C-alpha positions in Angstrom: -12.8 -19.6 6.3 -12.8 -15.8 6.3 -13.2 -14.0 9.6 -16.9 -13.2 10.2 -16.3 -9.5 11.0 -14.5 -8.8 7.8 -16.6 -8.6 4.6 -15.0 -10.5 1.6 -16.4 -8.6 -1.4 -14.9 -10.6 -4.2 -14.6 -14.1 -2.8 -16.3 -16.1 -5.6 -13.8 -15.7 -8.3 -10.9 -14.4 -6.3 -8.5 -17.4 -6.4 -9.0 -17.9 -10.1 -8.3 -14.3 -10.8 -5.3 -14.2 -8.5 -3.7 -17.3 -10.2 -4.3 -15.9 -13.6 -2.7 -12.6 -12.7 0.3 -14.3 -11.1 0.9 -16.6 -14.1 0.6 -13.7 -16.5 3.4 -11.9 -14.6 5.6 -14.9 -14.2 5.4 -15.8 -17.9 5.8 -12.3 -19.3 9.0 -11.6 -21.2 10.3 -9.5 -18.2 8.8 -11.4 -15.3 7.0 -9.5 -12.6 4.7 -10.0 -9.6 2.4 -7.2 -8.3 3.6 -5.7 -5.0 0.1 -6.3 -3.5 1.2 -10.0 -3.1 3.9 -8.9 -0.7 1.2 -8.5 1.9 0.0 -11.9 3.1 -0.1 -12.3 6.9 3.6 -12.8 7.3 4.4 -10.1 4.7 2.2 -7.6 6.5 4.1 -8.3 9.8 7.4 -8.0 8.1 6.4 -4.7 6.7 5.5 -3.6 10.3 9.1 -4.5 11.2 10.5 -2.5 8.3 8.7 0.6 9.6 10.9 0.3 12.8 14.2 0.2 10.9 16.7 3.1 11.2 17.1 3.2 7.4 13.3 3.4 6.8 12.8 7.1 7.4 9.3 7.2 5.9 7.4 6.2 9.0 9.4 8.5 11.3 8.9 11.5 8.9 5.2 10.8 8.6 4.9 10.4 12.4 6.6 13.7 12.8 4.0 15.4 10.5 1.1 13.9 12.4 2.6 14.8 15.8 3.2 18.4 14.8 0.1 19.1 12.8 -2.6 16.7 14.1 -4.9 19.5 15.3 -4.6 21.3 11.9 -5.2 18.0 10.0 -8.3 17.2 12.0 -9.6 20.7 11.5 -9.2 20.4 7.7 -11.1 17.1 7.5 -13.8 18.0 10.1 -15.6 15.7 12.4 -18.2 13.0 11.7 -16.5 12.0 8.4 -16.6 8.5 6.9 -12.9 7.7 7.0 -11.9 5.0 4.4 -8.4 3.5 4.4 -7.4 1.4 1.4 -4.5 -0.9 2.3 -5.2 -0.4 6.0 -2.8 -3.0 7.4 -2.7 -2.8 11.2 -4.9 0.4 11.1 -2.6 2.2 13.6 -2.3 5.3 11.4 -6.0 5.9 11.2 -6.5 5.0 14.9 -4.2 7.8 16.1 -6.6 10.3 14.5 -9.7 9.0 16.2 -9.5 11.1 19.3 -9.2 14.4 17.6 -11.0 13.6 14.3 -14.0 11.7 15.9 -15.0 10.0 12.6 -18.6 8.8 12.3 -17.5 5.6 10.5 -14.1 3.9 9.8 -13.8 1.6 6.8 -10.6 -0.5 6.7 -9.8 -2.2 3.4 -7.0 -4.7 3.0 -6.1 -7.6 0.8 -5.2 -9.8 3.8 -8.6 -10.4 5.5 -7.0 -12.4 8.4 -4.5 -9.7 9.2 -7.3 -7.1 9.1 -9.4 -9.2 11.4 -6.6 -9.2 14.0 -6.1 -5.5 13.7 -9.7 -4.5 14.0 -10.5 -6.5 17.2 -8.7 -4.1 19.7 -9.8 -1.1 17.7 -13.4 -2.0 18.1 -12.9 -2.4 21.9 -11.1 0.9 22.3 -13.4 3.0 20.1 -16.9 1.6 20.6 -18.4 5.0 19.6 -17.0 4.6 16.0 -18.7 2.3 13.6 -15.9 0.1 12.2 -16.2 -1.9 9.0 -13.6 -4.3 7.6 -13.4 -5.1 3.9 -11.2 -7.9 2.7 -10.7 -7.0 -0.9 -8.2 -6.2 -3.6 -8.7 -2.5 -4.2 -6.0 -2.2 -6.8 -8.4 -3.1 -9.7 -11.7 -1.9 -8.3 -13.3 -0.1 -5.5 -16.9 -1.3 -5.2 -17.9 -0.3 -1.7 -20.9 -2.1 -0.1 -24.1 -0.1 0.8 -23.3 -0.1 4.5 -20.4 2.3 3.8 -21.8 5.9 4.2 -21.7 8.0 1.1 -21.8 11.4 2.8 -18.5 13.1 3.7 -16.2 10.3 2.6 -12.5 11.0 3.2 -10.1 8.5 1.8 -7.0 8.0 3.9 -3.9 6.7 2.0 -0.9 7.2 4.3 2.7 5.9 3.8 3.9 6.0 0.3 1.7 3.3 -1.3 0.7 5.7 -4.2 4.3 5.3 -5.3 3.7 1.7 -6.2 1.8 2.8 -9.2 3.3 4.4 -12.3 2.2 8.1 -12.6 -0.3 7.0 -15.2 -1.7 4.2 -13.0 -1.7 6.6 -10.0 -3.9 9.0 -12.0 -6.3 6.2 -12.7 -6.4 5.1 -9.1 -6.9 8.6 -7.8 -9.7 9.0 -10.3 -11.4 5.9 -8.8 -11.2 7.4 -5.4 -12.7 10.7 -6.7 -15.5 8.7 -8.4 -16.2 6.9 -5.1 -17.0 10.2 -3.2 -19.3 13.1 -3.7 -18.3 16.8 -3.8 -18.3 16.9 0.0 -15.5 14.2 0.0 -11.8 14.4 0.1 -8.4 12.7 0.3 -5.6 12.6 2.9 -2.6 11.0 1.3 1.1 10.5 2.1 3.8 11.0 -0.6 7.5 10.3 -0.5 9.6 13.0 -2.0 12.7 13.0 -4.2 16.0 13.0 -2.2 19.6 11.7 -2.2 20.0 8.3 -3.9 22.0 6.9 -1.0 19.2 7.6 1.5 16.6 6.0 -0.8 18.8 2.9 -1.6 19.4 2.3 2.2 15.7 2.6 3.0 14.8 -0.3 0.7 17.9 -2.5 1.3 18.5 -2.4 5.1 21.6 -3.8 6.8 19.6 -6.2 8.9 17.9 -7.8 5.9 14.3 -7.3 6.9 13.4 -5.8 3.6 15.1 -8.7 1.8 13.0 -11.2 3.9 9.9 -9.2 3.1 10.7 -9.4 -0.7 11.6 -13.1 -0.5 8.4 -14.0 1.3 6.6 -13.0 -1.8 7.9 -16.2 -3.4 6.5 -18.2 -0.4 3.1 -16.5 -0.9 3.2 -17.1 -4.7 4.3 -20.7 -4.3 1.4 -21.4 -2.0 -1.2 -19.9 -4.4 0.2 -21.5 -7.5 1.6 -24.7 -6.0 4.9 -23.7 -7.4 8.3 -25.0 -6.3 10.1 -21.7 -5.6 13.1 -22.2 -3.3 14.2 -19.1 -1.4 17.9 -20.1 -1.5 17.8 -19.7 -5.3 17.0 -16.0 -5.1 18.3 -12.7 -3.6 16.8 -9.3 -2.9 17.9 -6.4 -5.1 16.7 -2.8 -4.7 18.0 0.5 -6.1 16.8 4.0 -7.0 16.4 4.5 -10.7 17.2 8.2 -11.1 15.9 8.5 -14.6 12.5 7.1 -13.7 12.4 8.7 -10.2 11.6 5.4 -8.6 12.9 2.7 -6.3 12.9 -0.7 -8.0 12.7 -4.0 -6.1 13.6 -7.2 -7.8 14.2 -10.9 -6.9 17.3 -12.0 -8.7 18.2 -15.6 -9.6 21.5 -16.5 -8.0 22.0 -19.2 -10.7 20.1 -20.8 -13.5 16.9 -22.2 -12.0 13.7 -23.9 -13.3 10.5 -23.1 -11.4 7.5 -25.4 -12.0 3.8 -25.2 -11.3 0.9 -27.4 -12.4 0.6 -27.3 -16.2 3.6 -25.1 -16.6 6.8 -23.5 -15.4 9.7 -21.2 -16.4 13.4 -21.3 -16.7 15.3 -18.3 -15.2 18.8 -17.6 -16.3 21.5 -16.7 -13.7 21.0 -13.0 -12.9 17.5 -12.8 -14.3 15.0 -11.0 -12.1 11.4 -10.9 -11.1 10.3 -7.3 -10.7 8.3 -7.0 -7.5 7.8 -3.4 -6.7 8.3 0.2 -7.8 8.1 3.2 -5.4 7.9 6.5 -7.3 9.2 9.6 -5.6 7.6 13.0 -6.4 8.1 16.7 -6.0 5.3 18.6 -4.2 4.5 20.4 -7.5 4.3 17.3 -9.6 2.0 15.5 -7.1 -0.2 18.5 -6.8 -0.7 18.5 -10.5 -1.5 14.8 -10.4 -4.2 15.5 -7.8 -5.8 18.2 -9.9 -5.8 16.0 -13.0 -7.7 13.4 -11.0 -10.4 15.8 -9.9 -9.1 16.9 -6.5 -8.2 20.4 -5.4 -5.1 20.4 -3.1 -5.9 22.4 0.0 -3.0 21.8 2.3 0.5 20.2 2.3 2.4 19.4 5.5 6.1 18.3 5.4 8.6 17.2 8.0 11.4 19.5 8.9 13.8 17.9 6.4 11.2 18.0 3.6 11.6 14.4 2.9 8.0 13.4 3.1 4.7 15.2 2.5 1.1 14.7 3.6 -1.6 16.2 1.2 -5.2 17.1 2.0 -7.2 17.5 -1.2 -10.9 18.3 -1.6 -13.1 16.6 -4.3 -14.2 19.1 -7.0 
């Protein structure tokens, strides 16, 4: 049963749609699974651990920006906004802005309703003055917000580098959906990872401790549970690298040897070395991402960067 304090907006057909999407990816000529399925409850906790790794600079750099520029960020957004965070996870990034921003409403959206439920409980206790709404939904394909979400002064908050999971064309469509979901008094606060040396990027997605590998391999556990498939983790290994030509990190699960994977009414043979593509993470320049925002209907107002200029936080106004 879903937690009572998290609204499940697409429950009726969700499992059927998820199974169809997973099977379409696994049976494609070049097999793939959407990165959103990395984030079941265990996957979400593993990602929290990734953010603590020495190789994973993104969280530290973003934290540096917030620590240095929090007052300026809050002044740009203004008080009493409706702060909406797609892919909210543990909600810690939004929570650190509550004291200075003083939002009127906080709307946390995450595909993992159970994980969101656990994250929102302490937040509601600590910030009783903020109306907090949890939405357990897949916002990758649609963004239908229920009527209890305030329409006035919506600011979408998309920290980290999740926008990089989309191709530039998909990112434009996603940003366009955010623009359509707010009026001209709305805006967007979004984190973007920037292009840098390949060695730094490779290490960030293939750490020495193997936490990112566990995160990626857990995707097979999640998929097996949904499809009743017989994936065995020992048959697969994590593979991640920066594709310089495409300006993106690629994550794959590679078959260690020839393997047959079965599920009810079907299956697939994977040759040794064949991969399932599980994630992209595109890296941008400040200029390229500013242009993308403008194409989506936002006017970039401010860009904050860490001292090394590895990461950027954009505030853009809806136009």
